[in-house]
N, C-alpha and C positions, 0 to 999 in steps of 0.2 A: 582321472582316472585315479582316484583313492586308495590305499591299499590301512590299512587300519589293522597295529599292533597294538597286543598293549605294552601298559610304562614297562613291564622286567624285558620281554623281546626287545624294545624300544631301547631303551639301555644297556645294555649288550652289545648291540650291533655293531659299534666300531670294535670289535674289543670280535668280532667272530670273525670280522676280517679281517682284524692284523693276526690271526691265526692259523686261519685258511691259508691269509698270504706265503709264511713262512712252514707250515706243514706247504706248501705249495714248492718253495724254492728249496725248502729240502731235495722234495724229489723228485726236485730238477735233479738232483746231485746222485742217486743214483738210478734213476731209466737210464735204460738207452735201448728202444724201444721205434725205432722208427723217430716221430717228428716232437715225438713230447718231453724231449726235456728240451724243447724251445718251448713248447705248451706251458708248458708250467709252470717257464720262467715267468713267459710277462703277466700269464695268470697270477701268480705273484708281488708280482712287483705290481701293476695294479692295485686288485684286492687291498695292496699292505698301504698305499700309495689314496685307495680309495677308505680305508678305514681313519688314516692319518686328519686327512679334508673335513670329515664326521665329528670323525676328537672334537678340534679345532676349531670351527662353526662353532658347533655344541658348546667349547669353552666359552668361546664373544659370545654369543651371545648372549649368555647367561648371564659373562658379565656384564656386561652393556645394563638390563636389564632389572638386576641390585637398585635400591633406592639410593641415593649419596648418603654416607656415609660423614662421620668425624670430618675428616679424614681427606675425602676432599671438598670440602668448604674450609675456601680465601679466608 
């Protein structure tokens, strides 16, 4: 199953994950009902890690895909 996203949505996805993770971590400090602080903490850490993994993988892929420049030649 493939999900097709428009380019602007695809490019903003890691940043959305990071912002949602930070918001969830912030919410975990203020919620005080049932298990919501723990749920928000775990969700926040998971979202931040997912955003960082996606961002780093895209960055590495884009750097490796570039044609060799003058500084790369021996």
